[in-house]
PARO-581588 format. One record per residue (C-alpha): residue in one letter; x, y, z; residue number from 1. Coordinates in pm, 1 decimal. Layout:
N
@aa A; c1 X; c2 Y; c3 Z; i NUM
...
This chain:
414
@aa M; c1 167.6; c2 -1187.7; c3 2436.1; i 1
@aa A; c1 247.3; c2 -863.4; c3 2256.0; i 2
@aa Q; c1 160.6; c2 -504.2; c3 2338.6; i 3
@aa F; c1 -60.7; c2 -335.9; c3 2078.6; i 4
@aa H; c1 -100.0; c2 40.5; c3 2068.3; i 5
@aa Y; c1 -452.2; c2 147.9; c3 1978.5; i 6
@aa Q; c1 -658.6; c2 456.8; c3 1903.8; i 7
@aa A; c1 -1035.7; c2 450.7; c3 1942.9; i 8
@aa T; c1 -1333.8; c2 677.3; c3 2008.6; i 9
@aa T; c1 -1598.5; c2 667.6; c3 2278.9; i 10
@aa P; c1 -1971.0; c2 681.4; c3 2194.6; i 11
@aa Q; c1 -1952.1; c2 1054.6; c3 2273.6; i 12
@aa G; c1 -1678.6; c2 1105.2; c3 2012.4; i 13
@aa K; c1 -1384.7; c2 1142.1; c3 2252.7; i 14
@aa M; c1 -1063.3; c2 989.4; c3 2126.7; i 15
@aa V; c1 -873.1; c2 754.6; c3 2356.5; i 16
@aa E; c1 -532.7; c2 598.5; c3 2311.2; i 17
@aa G; c1 -348.2; c2 329.6; c3 2500.6; i 18
@aa V; c1 -170.1; c2 -5.7; c3 2511.2; i 19
@aa M; c1 -323.4; c2 -350.1; c3 2541.3; i 20
@aa E; c1 -160.5; c2 -692.3; c3 2572.7; i 21
@aa A; c1 -305.1; c2 -952.2; c3 2338.0; i 22
@aa G; c1 -208.1; c2 -1244.7; c3 2121.8; i 23
@aa E; c1 -331.4; c2 -1089.8; c3 1797.6; i 24
@aa E; c1 -478.3; c2 -769.5; c3 1658.3; i 25
@aa R; c1 -830.0; c2 -913.5; c3 1630.9; i 26
@aa T; c1 -841.7; c2 -970.7; c3 2008.0; i 27
@aa V; c1 -768.1; c2 -603.3; c3 2070.8; i 28
@aa V; c1 -1053.1; c2 -501.4; c3 1839.1; i 29
@aa M; c1 -1299.6; c2 -733.4; c3 2015.6; i 30
@aa R; c1 -1198.7; c2 -611.7; c3 2362.8; i 31
@aa L; c1 -1233.4; c2 -246.9; c3 2263.3; i 32
@aa R; c1 -1578.9; c2 -309.2; c3 2119.2; i 33
@aa D; c1 -1680.4; c2 -492.5; c3 2435.5; i 34
@aa Q; c1 -1578.4; c2 -181.1; c3 2629.9; i 35
@aa G; c1 -1801.9; c2 33.3; c3 2406.5; i 36
@aa Y; c1 -1519.7; c2 187.0; c3 2204.7; i 37
@aa L; c1 -1494.5; c2 221.8; c3 1827.5; i 38
@aa P; c1 -1147.4; c2 100.9; c3 1714.1; i 39
@aa L; c1 -981.9; c2 334.5; c3 1465.3; i 40
@aa R; c1 -623.9; c2 217.6; c3 1445.2; i 41
@aa I; c1 -432.6; c2 -75.7; c3 1590.4; i 42
@aa R; c1 -54.3; c2 -62.2; c3 1567.7; i 43
@aa P; c1 142.5; c2 -388.1; c3 1598.9; i 44
@aa P; c1 459.2; c2 -389.7; c3 1814.6; i 45
@aa G; c1 737.9; c2 -191.1; c3 1649.9; i 46
@aa E; c1 501.7; c2 29.7; c3 1448.1; i 47
@aa A; c1 367.8; c2 247.8; c3 1724.7; i 48
@aa Q; c1 430.2; c2 618.8; c3 1704.4; i 49
@aa V; c1 290.5; c2 702.2; c3 2047.3; i 50
@aa K; c1 464.0; c2 647.1; c3 2379.4; i 51
@aa P; c1 365.0; c2 327.9; c3 2560.1; i 52
@aa A; c1 138.1; c2 383.1; c3 2854.0; i 53
@aa T; c1 -61.8; c2 167.3; c3 3083.6; i 54
@aa G; c1 -435.6; c2 197.2; c3 3071.8; i 55
@aa Q; c1 -610.7; c2 457.1; c3 2866.3; i 56
@aa R; c1 -595.3; c2 833.2; c3 2851.1; i 57
@aa Q; c1 -809.3; c2 1090.5; c3 2680.0; i 58
@aa L; c1 -642.6; c2 1329.5; c3 2439.3; i 59
@aa S; c1 -729.2; c2 1691.6; c3 2393.8; i 60
@aa L; c1 -729.6; c2 1741.7; c3 2019.0; i 61
@aa P; c1 -585.9; c2 2094.5; c3 2007.7; i 62
@aa Q; c1 -282.9; c2 1979.8; c3 2209.8; i 63
@aa M; c1 -186.6; c2 1702.8; c3 1968.4; i 64
@aa Q; c1 121.5; c2 1812.6; c3 1776.7; i 65
@aa M; c1 250.6; c2 1604.0; c3 1488.6; i 66
@aa P; c1 585.2; c2 1680.8; c3 1323.1; i 67
@aa W; c1 617.6; c2 1736.6; c3 951.2; i 68
@aa R; c1 618.7; c2 1397.6; c3 782.5; i 69
@aa G; c1 658.6; c2 1477.0; c3 412.4; i 70
@aa R; c1 413.7; c2 1517.1; c3 130.2; i 71
@aa V; c1 70.6; c2 1359.4; c3 129.7; i 72
@aa R; c1 69.7; c2 1030.5; c3 -60.3; i 73
@aa Q; c1 -218.3; c2 822.3; c3 -188.9; i 74
@aa K; c1 -174.0; c2 587.0; c3 105.3; i 75
@aa D; c1 -224.4; c2 878.2; c3 346.9; i 76
@aa L; c1 -542.2; c2 976.2; c3 163.9; i 77
@aa Q; c1 -657.9; c2 614.9; c3 176.0; i 78
@aa I; c1 -611.5; c2 598.4; c3 555.4; i 79
@aa F; c1 -785.3; c2 934.1; c3 595.7; i 80
@aa T; c1 -1082.6; c2 814.9; c3 390.1; i 81
@aa R; c1 -1111.1; c2 482.3; c3 570.9; i 82
@aa E; c1 -1106.6; c2 650.3; c3 911.4; i 83
@aa L; c1 -1362.9; c2 913.2; c3 806.6; i 84
@aa A; c1 -1591.2; c2 639.5; c3 672.0; i 85
@aa T; c1 -1557.3; c2 444.4; c3 998.5; i 86
@aa L; c1 -1639.4; c2 748.5; c3 1211.0; i 87
@aa I; c1 -1943.0; c2 851.2; c3 1005.5; i 88
@aa S; c1 -2079.6; c2 496.6; c3 980.6; i 89
@aa S; c1 -2057.4; c2 471.5; c3 1361.0; i 90
@aa G; c1 -2306.0; c2 755.9; c3 1390.2; i 91
@aa L; c1 -2079.1; c2 1052.7; c3 1462.8; i 92
@aa P; c1 -2186.1; c2 1385.5; c3 1309.5; i 93
@aa L; c1 -1966.6; c2 1506.6; c3 1024.3; i 94
@aa D; c1 -1813.5; c2 1795.5; c3 1216.7; i 95
@aa R; c1 -1729.6; c2 1571.8; c3 1512.7; i 96
@aa A; c1 -1577.8; c2 1309.1; c3 1281.1; i 97
@aa L; c1 -1357.6; c2 1574.5; c3 1120.4; i 98
@aa S; c1 -1249.2; c2 1694.5; c3 1466.4; i 99
@aa V; c1 -1137.9; c2 1343.2; c3 1556.3; i 100
@aa L; c1 -953.8; c2 1311.1; c3 1223.9; i 101
@aa I; c1 -748.0; c2 1621.4; c3 1299.3; i 102
@aa G; c1 -596.2; c2 1430.6; c3 1589.9; i 103
@aa L; c1 -548.1; c2 1109.8; c3 1393.1; i 104
@aa T; c1 -390.7; c2 1257.6; c3 1080.1; i 105
@aa E; c1 -10.8; c2 1242.8; c3 1080.4; i 106
@aa K; c1 68.0; c2 1449.2; c3 769.9; i 107
@aa E; c1 87.4; c2 1817.7; c3 855.1; i 108
@aa E; c1 -50.0; c2 1931.9; c3 518.7; i 109
@aa L; c1 -349.1; c2 1699.5; c3 545.3; i 110
@aa K; c1 -401.2; c2 1796.2; c3 911.4; i 111
@aa Q; c1 -418.8; c2 2167.5; c3 823.7; i 112
@aa A; c1 -652.6; c2 2099.9; c3 531.7; i 113
@aa T; c1 -882.7; c2 1893.7; c3 755.7; i 114
@aa A; c1 -895.6; c2 2174.9; c3 1011.8; i 115
@aa Q; c1 -991.6; c2 2423.5; c3 740.6; i 116
@aa I; c1 -1249.9; c2 2181.7; c3 596.3; i 117
@aa L; c1 -1402.4; c2 2149.7; c3 943.9; i 118
@aa R; c1 -1433.9; c2 2528.8; c3 968.8; i 119
@aa T; c1 -1599.7; c2 2560.0; c3 627.5; i 120
@aa V; c1 -1840.0; c2 2272.9; c3 706.7; i 121
@aa Q; c1 -1934.7; c2 2444.0; c3 1033.1; i 122
@aa Q; c1 -2000.5; c2 2761.3; c3 832.5; i 123
@aa G; c1 -2260.0; c2 2578.1; c3 625.1; i 124
@aa K; c1 -2071.8; c2 2445.3; c3 322.5; i 125
@aa S; c1 -2110.9; c2 2085.4; c3 213.9; i 126
@aa L; c1 -1822.1; c2 1841.8; c3 253.7; i 127
@aa S; c1 -1774.2; c2 1809.1; c3 -122.9; i 128
@aa E; c1 -1754.8; c2 2188.2; c3 -165.2; i 129
@aa S; c1 -1498.5; c2 2206.7; c3 114.6; i 130
@aa L; c1 -1290.7; c2 1925.0; c3 -34.0; i 131
@aa A; c1 -1296.6; c2 2091.3; c3 -377.3; i 132
@aa E; c1 -1095.6; c2 2381.3; c3 -233.5; i 133
@aa Y; c1 -796.2; c2 2145.6; c3 -206.6; i 134
@aa P; c1 -759.8; c2 1994.4; c3 -557.3; i 135
@aa K; c1 -401.7; c2 1882.2; c3 -491.3; i 136
@aa L; c1 -516.7; c2 1665.7; c3 -201.5; i 137
@aa F; c1 -862.8; c2 1561.3; c3 -318.2; i 138
@aa P; c1 -887.5; c2 1493.3; c3 -695.2; i 139
@aa P; c1 -1211.9; c2 1538.3; c3 -897.1; i 140
@aa L; c1 -1292.6; c2 1166.9; c3 -858.5; i 141
@aa Y; c1 -1287.8; c2 1203.1; c3 -480.4; i 142
@aa V; c1 -1496.2; c2 1520.6; c3 -473.8; i 143
@aa N; c1 -1760.7; c2 1391.5; c3 -715.2; i 144
@aa M; c1 -1808.0; c2 1066.3; c3 -526.4; i 145
@aa V; c1 -1849.3; c2 1254.2; c3 -197.4; i 146
@aa K; c1 -2097.2; c2 1488.4; c3 -364.8; i 147
@aa A; c1 -2300.8; c2 1192.7; c3 -492.7; i 148
@aa G; c1 -2298.7; c2 1039.1; c3 -144.0; i 149
@aa E; c1 -2421.4; c2 1364.3; c3 9.4; i 150
@aa I; c1 -2703.3; c2 1399.8; c3 -242.5; i 151
@aa G; c1 -2811.6; c2 1036.2; c3 -207.0; i 152
@aa G; c1 -2779.5; c2 1030.4; c3 170.9; i 153
@aa F; c1 -2528.1; c2 744.3; c3 181.2; i 154
@aa L; c1 -2201.6; c2 929.7; c3 245.0; i 155
@aa D; c1 -2062.8; c2 654.7; c3 469.5; i 156
@aa S; c1 -2110.3; c2 389.0; c3 197.7; i 157
@aa V; c1 -1950.0; c2 612.1; c3 -64.6; i 158
@aa L; c1 -1650.1; c2 678.6; c3 158.1; i 159
@aa Q; c1 -1608.6; c2 304.9; c3 220.8; i 160
@aa R; c1 -1621.3; c2 242.0; c3 -153.5; i 161
@aa L; c1 -1376.7; c2 525.6; c3 -215.3; i 162
@aa A; c1 -1135.5; c2 383.2; c3 41.2; i 163
@aa E; c1 -1157.0; c2 42.4; c3 -129.5; i 164
@aa Y; c1 -1089.9; c2 207.8; c3 -466.0; i 165
@aa L; c1 -779.7; c2 384.0; c3 -330.0; i 166
@aa E; c1 -659.1; c2 62.5; c3 -164.4; i 167
@aa R; c1 -695.2; c2 -136.5; c3 -484.7; i 168
@aa S; c1 -522.4; c2 132.8; c3 -689.6; i 169
@aa Q; c1 -236.5; c2 135.3; c3 -438.9; i 170
@aa E; c1 -208.0; c2 -244.4; c3 -456.9; i 171
@aa V; c1 -180.5; c2 -234.5; c3 -836.5; i 172
@aa Q; c1 87.3; c2 36.4; c3 -821.1; i 173
@aa D; c1 282.5; c2 -157.7; c3 -558.8; i 174
@aa Q; c1 268.7; c2 -472.8; c3 -772.9; i 175
@aa I; c1 406.5; c2 -285.5; c3 -1073.4; i 176
@aa K; c1 684.7; c2 -125.0; c3 -867.0; i 177
@aa A; c1 780.3; c2 -458.7; c3 -713.9; i 178
@aa A; c1 795.7; c2 -624.9; c3 -1055.0; i 179
@aa L; c1 1014.2; c2 -349.3; c3 -1202.3; i 180
@aa A; c1 1248.4; c2 -308.2; c3 -904.4; i 181
@aa Y; c1 1493.1; c2 -584.8; c3 -999.2; i 182
@aa P; c1 1525.2; c2 -498.9; c3 -1372.0; i 183
@aa V; c1 1581.4; c2 -132.2; c3 -1288.0; i 184
@aa M; c1 1848.4; c2 -228.9; c3 -1035.8; i 185
@aa L; c1 2014.9; c2 -449.6; c3 -1299.0; i 186
@aa V; c1 2024.1; c2 -163.1; c3 -1548.5; i 187
@aa L; c1 2170.7; c2 80.0; c3 -1294.0; i 188
@aa V; c1 2434.8; c2 -157.2; c3 -1159.7; i 189
@aa G; c1 2524.3; c2 -286.9; c3 -1505.9; i 190
@aa G; c1 2546.7; c2 62.8; c3 -1652.2; i 191
@aa L; c1 2769.9; c2 185.0; c3 -1368.2; i 192
@aa S; c1 2991.1; c2 -123.6; c3 -1403.4; i 193
@aa V; c1 3040.1; c2 -69.1; c3 -1777.7; i 194
@aa F; c1 3103.1; c2 302.5; c3 -1721.2; i 195
@aa F; c1 3367.0; c2 224.2; c3 -1454.7; i 196
@aa M; c1 3533.2; c2 -33.6; c3 -1679.3; i 197
@aa F; c1 3567.6; c2 202.1; c3 -1976.5; i 198
@aa T; c1 3672.4; c2 510.0; c3 -1779.1; i 199
@aa Y; c1 3906.3; c2 353.7; c3 -1520.6; i 200
@aa V; c1 4001.1; c2 -7.7; c3 -1595.1; i 201
@aa L; c1 4074.4; c2 10.1; c3 -1968.4; i 202
@aa P; c1 4299.8; c2 318.2; c3 -1951.2; i 203
@aa K; c1 4525.2; c2 120.7; c3 -1714.3; i 204
@aa F; c1 4603.2; c2 -119.0; c3 -2001.5; i 205
@aa S; c1 4698.8; c2 162.6; c3 -2239.5; i 206
@aa G; c1 5049.5; c2 178.8; c3 -2095.2; i 207
@aa I; c1 5100.3; c2 -193.6; c3 -2149.1; i 208
@aa F; c1 4998.4; c2 -184.5; c3 -2516.1; i 209
@aa K; c1 5120.1; c2 165.4; c3 -2614.1; i 210
@aa D; c1 5437.4; c2 41.2; c3 -2792.9; i 211
@aa M; c1 5258.9; c2 -225.2; c3 -2994.7; i 212
@aa G; c1 5085.6; c2 16.3; c3 -3232.5; i 213
@aa P; c1 4935.8; c2 -150.7; c3 -3544.2; i 214
@aa A; c1 5061.4; c2 -489.9; c3 -3426.2; i 215
@aa L; c1 4771.4; c2 -506.7; c3 -3182.3; i 216
@aa P; c1 4457.5; c2 -690.7; c3 -3294.0; i 217
@aa V; c1 4178.1; c2 -472.5; c3 -3431.6; i 218
@aa L; c1 3942.4; c2 -554.2; c3 -3143.7; i 219
@aa T; c1 4205.4; c2 -459.5; c3 -2884.7; i 220
@aa R; c1 4280.4; c2 -125.4; c3 -3056.6; i 221
@aa F; c1 3907.4; c2 -46.9; c3 -3079.1; i 222
@aa I; c1 3846.8; c2 -122.9; c3 -2711.0; i 223
@aa L; c1 4147.6; c2 84.0; c3 -2601.1; i 224
@aa K; c1 4040.4; c2 379.8; c3 -2815.8; i 225
@aa L; c1 3690.2; c2 352.9; c3 -2675.4; i 226
@aa G; c1 3830.8; c2 352.2; c3 -2322.1; i 227
@aa E; c1 4043.1; c2 662.3; c3 -2397.2; i 228
@aa W; c1 3740.1; c2 841.1; c3 -2538.9; i 229
@aa F; c1 3531.1; c2 756.7; c3 -2235.8; i 230
@aa Q; c1 3804.8; c2 878.1; c3 -2003.4; i 231
@aa A; c1 3840.4; c2 1209.9; c3 -2185.7; i 232
@aa Y; c1 3479.9; c2 1277.2; c3 -2288.3; i 233
@aa W; c1 3259.0; c2 1091.4; c3 -2041.3; i 234
@aa W; c1 3099.6; c2 1423.9; c3 -1953.4; i 235
@aa V; c1 2977.5; c2 1458.1; c3 -2314.2; i 236
@aa L; c1 2778.5; c2 1136.9; c3 -2273.2; i 237
@aa V; c1 2633.3; c2 1253.8; c3 -1940.7; i 238
@aa V; c1 2539.5; c2 1596.4; c3 -2079.7; i 239
@aa S; c1 2386.1; c2 1435.2; c3 -2389.7; i 240
@aa V; c1 2169.9; c2 1201.9; c3 -2182.2; i 241
@aa I; c1 2056.0; c2 1482.3; c3 -1950.1; i 242
@aa G; c1 1994.6; c2 1718.8; c3 -2242.6; i 243
@aa T; c1 1795.2; c2 1460.6; c3 -2434.8; i 244
@aa G; c1 1588.0; c2 1383.9; c3 -2126.5; i 245
@aa W; c1 1522.7; c2 1753.4; c3 -2063.8; i 246
@aa A; c1 1424.5; c2 1816.8; c3 -2427.0; i 247
@aa L; c1 1192.8; c2 1514.6; c3 -2426.3; i 248
@aa H; c1 1035.4; c2 1633.3; c3 -2100.3; i 249
@aa R; c1 971.5; c2 1980.1; c3 -2245.8; i 250
@aa Y; c1 821.5; c2 1828.6; c3 -2560.5; i 251
@aa I; c1 591.9; c2 1597.7; c3 -2363.2; i 252
@aa A; c1 480.6; c2 1897.9; c3 -2155.5; i 253
@aa T; c1 313.8; c2 2044.3; c3 -2466.5; i 254
@aa P; c1 -37.2; c2 1917.9; c3 -2564.3; i 255
@aa H; c1 82.9; c2 1795.7; c3 -2905.7; i 256
@aa G; c1 392.6; c2 1630.7; c3 -2758.0; i 257
@aa R; c1 194.9; c2 1459.3; c3 -2481.5; i 258
@aa F; c1 -55.9; c2 1320.3; c3 -2730.8; i 259
@aa A; c1 223.1; c2 1193.7; c3 -2960.6; i 260
@aa W; c1 408.1; c2 1038.4; c3 -2664.7; i 261
@aa D; c1 97.3; c2 861.5; c3 -2533.9; i 262
@aa R; c1 13.5; c2 732.9; c3 -2882.2; i 263
@aa W; c1 367.6; c2 598.0; c3 -2923.4; i 264
@aa R; c1 346.2; c2 426.7; c3 -2582.8; i 265
@aa L; c1 33.8; c2 240.2; c3 -2693.2; i 266
@aa R; c1 205.4; c2 123.4; c3 -3014.0; i 267
@aa V; c1 551.3; c2 25.4; c3 -2884.8; i 268
@aa L; c1 636.8; c2 -343.0; c3 -2911.6; i 269
@aa L; c1 549.3; c2 -556.2; c3 -2605.4; i 270
@aa L; c1 500.0; c2 -257.9; c3 -2373.4; i 271
@aa G; c1 216.7; c2 -108.8; c3 -2578.5; i 272
@aa D; c1 -27.5; c2 -389.9; c3 -2507.9; i 273
@aa L; c1 67.2; c2 -387.7; c3 -2138.8; i 274
@aa I; c1 9.3; c2 -12.9; c3 -2110.3; i 275
@aa R; c1 -322.5; c2 -42.0; c3 -2295.4; i 276
@aa K; c1 -448.9; c2 -308.6; c3 -2054.1; i 277
@aa R; c1 -335.8; c2 -104.2; c3 -1754.5; i 278
@aa E; c1 -519.3; c2 203.8; c3 -1882.4; i 279
@aa V; c1 -834.4; c2 3.4; c3 -1959.2; i 280
@aa A; c1 -830.8; c2 -141.4; c3 -1606.5; i 281
@aa S; c1 -789.5; c2 205.6; c3 -1457.0; i 282
@aa F; c1 -1071.4; c2 346.7; c3 -1673.5; i 283
@aa A; c1 -1309.5; c2 62.9; c3 -1591.2; i 284
@aa R; c1 -1245.2; c2 71.5; c3 -1215.4; i 285
@aa T; c1 -1276.8; c2 449.4; c3 -1195.3; i 286
@aa L; c1 -1596.9; c2 466.7; c3 -1400.8; i 287
@aa G; c1 -1746.1; c2 163.7; c3 -1225.5; i 288
@aa T; c1 -1672.9; c2 311.7; c3 -882.5; i 289
@aa L; c1 -1831.7; c2 643.5; c3 -979.5; i 290
@aa L; c1 -2145.0; c2 477.6; c3 -1116.9; i 291
@aa K; c1 -2178.0; c2 253.7; c3 -808.8; i 292
@aa S; c1 -2158.0; c2 567.3; c3 -596.4; i 293
@aa G; c1 -2451.3; c2 726.0; c3 -775.4; i 294
@aa V; c1 -2266.8; c2 970.8; c3 -1000.5; i 295
@aa P; c1 -2459.5; c2 1028.8; c3 -1328.1; i 296
@aa L; c1 -2299.4; c2 871.3; c3 -1636.6; i 297
@aa L; c1 -2218.3; c2 1195.9; c3 -1820.5; i 298
@aa Q; c1 -2067.2; c2 1350.3; c3 -1511.0; i 299
@aa A; c1 -1876.5; c2 1028.3; c3 -1437.0; i 300
@aa L; c1 -1733.3; c2 1021.4; c3 -1791.1; i 301
@aa E; c1 -1622.3; c2 1382.2; c3 -1751.7; i 302
@aa V; c1 -1442.2; c2 1295.1; c3 -1428.2; i 303
@aa V; c1 -1279.2; c2 985.9; c3 -1581.1; i 304
@aa E; c1 -1166.6; c2 1190.4; c3 -1880.4; i 305
@aa A; c1 -983.2; c2 1424.8; c3 -1643.5; i 306
@aa V; c1 -840.0; c2 1139.4; c3 -1434.3; i 307
@aa V; c1 -710.8; c2 914.8; c3 -1718.6; i 308
@aa S; c1 -339.4; c2 981.1; c3 -1771.9; i 309
@aa N; c1 -318.2; c2 871.3; c3 -2137.9; i 310
@aa Q; c1 -427.8; c2 1155.1; c3 -2366.4; i 311
@aa V; c1 -521.9; c2 920.1; c3 -2653.2; i 312
@aa I; c1 -774.6; c2 743.4; c3 -2430.2; i 313
@aa S; c1 -887.3; c2 1076.6; c3 -2284.2; i 314
@aa S; c1 -953.8; c2 1202.8; c3 -2636.5; i 315
@aa A; c1 -1155.4; c2 890.0; c3 -2715.3; i 316
@aa L; c1 -1364.9; c2 948.5; c3 -2401.3; i 317
@aa K; c1 -1465.5; c2 1291.1; c3 -2533.1; i 318
@aa E; c1 -1630.9; c2 1116.1; c3 -2827.8; i 319
@aa V; c1 -1795.3; c2 874.1; c3 -2584.3; i 320
@aa R; c1 -1951.1; c2 1162.9; c3 -2392.6; i 321
@aa V; c1 -2087.1; c2 1305.5; c3 -2715.6; i 322
@aa G; c1 -2229.6; c2 964.5; c3 -2809.6; i 323
@aa V; c1 -2392.0; c2 916.8; c3 -2468.2; i 324
@aa R; c1 -2545.1; c2 1263.3; c3 -2487.2; i 325
@aa E; c1 -2695.2; c2 1168.7; c3 -2825.8; i 326
@aa G; c1 -2835.7; c2 842.5; c3 -2686.1; i 327
@aa Q; c1 -2588.2; c2 603.4; c3 -2853.3; i 328
@aa G; c1 -2481.0; c2 434.6; c3 -2530.9; i 329
@aa I; c1 -2120.4; c2 384.9; c3 -2427.0; i 330
@aa S; c1 -1996.6; c2 67.3; c3 -2597.4; i 331
@aa G; c1 -2050.2; c2 195.1; c3 -2955.1; i 332
@aa P; c1 -1851.0; c2 519.3; c3 -2917.8; i 333
@aa L; c1 -1581.9; c2 332.2; c3 -2723.9; i 334
@aa G; c1 -1541.2; c2 89.0; c3 -3012.1; i 335
@aa R; c1 -1512.0; c2 367.8; c3 -3270.8; i 336
@aa G; c1 -1218.8; c2 512.1; c3 -3077.4; i 337
@aa G; c1 -1008.7; c2 207.8; c3 -3171.2; i 338
@aa V; c1 -832.8; c2 211.5; c3 -2834.4; i 339
@aa F; c1 -1019.5; c2 -39.5; c3 -2619.2; i 340
@aa P; c1 -978.4; c2 -417.2; c3 -2662.9; i 341
@aa T; c1 -1267.4; c2 -617.0; c3 -2808.0; i 342
@aa L; c1 -1327.3; c2 -812.6; c3 -2487.1; i 343
@aa A; c1 -1361.0; c2 -493.2; c3 -2284.2; i 344
@aa L; c1 -1611.7; c2 -355.8; c3 -2536.4; i 345
@aa Q; c1 -1816.5; c2 -675.7; c3 -2521.4; i 346
@aa M; c1 -1826.3; c2 -670.8; c3 -2141.5; i 347
@aa V; c1 -1936.9; c2 -307.2; c3 -2142.4; i 348
@aa S; c1 -2203.5; c2 -387.1; c3 -2401.6; i 349
@aa V; c1 -2336.7; c2 -671.9; c3 -2187.1; i 350
@aa G; c1 -2346.1; c2 -437.7; c3 -1888.7; i 351
@aa E; c1 -2552.2; c2 -186.0; c3 -2083.7; i 352
@aa E; c1 -2795.0; c2 -449.3; c3 -2209.5; i 353
@aa T; c1 -2850.9; c2 -600.8; c3 -1865.4; i 354
@aa G; c1 -2863.0; c2 -267.8; c3 -1680.7; i 355
@aa R; c1 -2557.9; c2 -362.2; c3 -1470.8; i 356
@aa L; c1 -2296.6; c2 -141.5; c3 -1631.4; i 357
@aa D; c1 -2125.0; c2 -57.9; c3 -1301.1; i 358
@aa E; c1 -2089.6; c2 -425.5; c3 -1209.7; i 359
@aa M; c1 -1952.0; c2 -523.2; c3 -1551.2; i 360
@aa L; c1 -1705.4; c2 -234.8; c3 -1540.8; i 361
@aa M; c1 -1572.3; c2 -358.8; c3 -1207.4; i 362
@aa R; c1 -1540.3; c2 -712.4; c3 -1349.3; i 363
@aa T; c1 -1359.0; c2 -567.1; c3 -1650.8; i 364
@aa A; c1 -1120.3; c2 -384.8; c3 -1419.6; i 365
@aa E; c1 -1045.4; c2 -699.3; c3 -1219.2; i 366
@aa Y; c1 -985.7; c2 -901.6; c3 -1535.8; i 367
@aa Y; c1 -745.2; c2 -651.3; c3 -1691.4; i 368
@aa E; c1 -565.6; c2 -588.3; c3 -1363.6; i 369
@aa K; c1 -491.7; c2 -961.1; c3 -1345.1; i 370
@aa E; c1 -392.0; c2 -962.4; c3 -1713.0; i 371
@aa T; c1 -159.8; c2 -666.8; c3 -1654.4; i 372
@aa N; c1 3.2; c2 -833.0; c3 -1356.4; i 373
@aa T; c1 49.8; c2 -1162.9; c3 -1541.8; i 374
@aa Q; c1 187.1; c2 -1001.5; c3 -1856.7; i 375
@aa L; c1 418.5; c2 -779.7; c3 -1652.7; i 376
@aa R; c1 566.5; c2 -1081.7; c3 -1473.2; i 377
@aa Q; c1 615.7; c2 -1258.6; c3 -1805.7; i 378
@aa L; c1 784.4; c2 -952.9; c3 -1955.5; i 379
@aa V; c1 1013.9; c2 -914.0; c3 -1655.7; i 380
@aa S; c1 1105.5; c2 -1284.7; c3 -1674.5; i 381
@aa L; c1 1223.6; c2 -1219.3; c3 -2031.3; i 382
@aa V; c1 1395.1; c2 -888.5; c3 -1964.5; i 383
@aa E; c1 1602.8; c2 -1004.2; c3 -1666.8; i 384
@aa P; c1 1803.8; c2 -1274.9; c3 -1851.0; i 385
@aa A; c1 1832.5; c2 -1044.9; c3 -2154.1; i 386
@aa L; c1 1989.7; c2 -773.0; c3 -1938.7; i 387
@aa I; c1 2225.0; c2 -1018.8; c3 -1772.9; i 388
@aa L; c1 2321.6; c2 -1162.6; c3 -2111.6; i 389
@aa G; c1 2377.7; c2 -813.6; c3 -2255.9; i 390
@aa M; c1 2604.4; c2 -708.9; c3 -1970.0; i 391
@aa G; c1 2788.3; c2 -1041.1; c3 -1994.9; i 392
@aa L; c1 2848.8; c2 -990.7; c3 -2367.3; i 393
@aa I; c1 2993.2; c2 -643.2; c3 -2312.7; i 394
@aa V; c1 3226.4; c2 -763.3; c3 -2039.5; i 395
@aa G; c1 3315.4; c2 -1073.4; c3 -2244.1; i 396
@aa I; c1 3406.7; c2 -871.5; c3 -2552.6; i 397
@aa V; c1 3628.6; c2 -641.9; c3 -2346.0; i 398
@aa V; c1 3802.4; c2 -936.8; c3 -2182.3; i 399
@aa I; c1 3854.3; c2 -1112.0; c3 -2517.5; i 400
@aa G; c1 3998.4; c2 -793.8; c3 -2668.4; i 401
@aa L; c1 4245.3; c2 -752.7; c3 -2380.7; i 402
@aa L; c1 4344.8; c2 -1119.3; c3 -2394.5; i 403
@aa Q; c1 4408.8; c2 -1091.0; c3 -2767.0; i 404
@aa G; c1 4639.7; c2 -797.3; c3 -2696.2; i 405
@aa I; c1 4826.9; c2 -991.0; c3 -2429.4; i 406
@aa F; c1 4867.7; c2 -1291.9; c3 -2664.2; i 407
@aa S; c1 5001.4; c2 -1065.6; c3 -2937.6; i 408
@aa I; c1 5261.1; c2 -928.5; c3 -2694.7; i 409
@aa N; c1 5373.1; c2 -1281.5; c3 -2608.2; i 410
@aa Q; c1 5395.2; c2 -1375.4; c3 -2974.7; i 411
@aa A; c1 5603.8; c2 -1066.1; c3 -3043.1; i 412
@aa G; c1 5842.3; c2 -1172.7; c3 -2766.4; i 413
@aa L; c1 5784.1; c2 -867.2; c3 -2555.5; i 414
């Protein structure tokens, strides 16, 4: 039996916190519900951030003090949204739900924003208007979905859908990071190894071969000269890399540079198709989620245009909005942009014809997310041996060059 730390609310909206012994998390949830509580968070052993205590104790919200825990991440926003949806769907009024969230939120920035949102809601503003005052925390997608939920009277459903959207987006990002972790580590370790070899190891051999002069093999002389250059001018290489990166960053920061960079990314060999599929999946899931939440198509396209990171696709969406406004539908203008794959266009067209555009967009997103994940794994499986082979060739050439120099010394009788 393990001890699980839990946080829950009473039917009156009071938050309670305590420890319960159980075999699994599901048992804790069932026991709390049997007691009339609404479970908000169950922490397995080792993950608790509250002091163990026997029984239950009520918490006074203003007395809860959380230390600074860094910037607000998408995962924090996801937890915030899921908890708000749970509280509202349980029947708590919005202001009471926000009060409970102030005690549950662990990020200081998000806690302060929630407290201010509560005050503005109590003053008569809608939740979406209050959220819009914090664009760094709540993006346009978030605000527009909440606004649609308020207008349609199904805010709890919209928040649940928004939490699912954030969870799925986080899963996709985590999959990409996990797939790229090993190749990035190979590049860093391999690069540092080569740098160390040319700046420290090779200069040690210069004293051994310094009297040989032209008698040394060409490869040995080249490697030694390269090692001497690295030892004397390694800082030039570092400054060049940093300077090039800074100049590229400044160029991409301009509208023309960002558009050119995004267009090049879509055309680059191997990676271009992967990036295109990832962007299509993101577009389809975002637009599908907005439409399912009741956001009008033109407004949803405007939000997606602002959310999409690739400026080439964002530019194509401007033409789509114009086409929709003129009654041309969405699939035709998307096809004229020349950015979206044929299969995606066909699925969108079927969605328009059957009146289930939101559903087909979500299916499109799922398909291209799977395609992206599969293609990424295949690409990584090719890149990893290529990196290992490349590093092995560099080390092998250096070793061969040094061995040739040593053999030439033996042949010269030195």
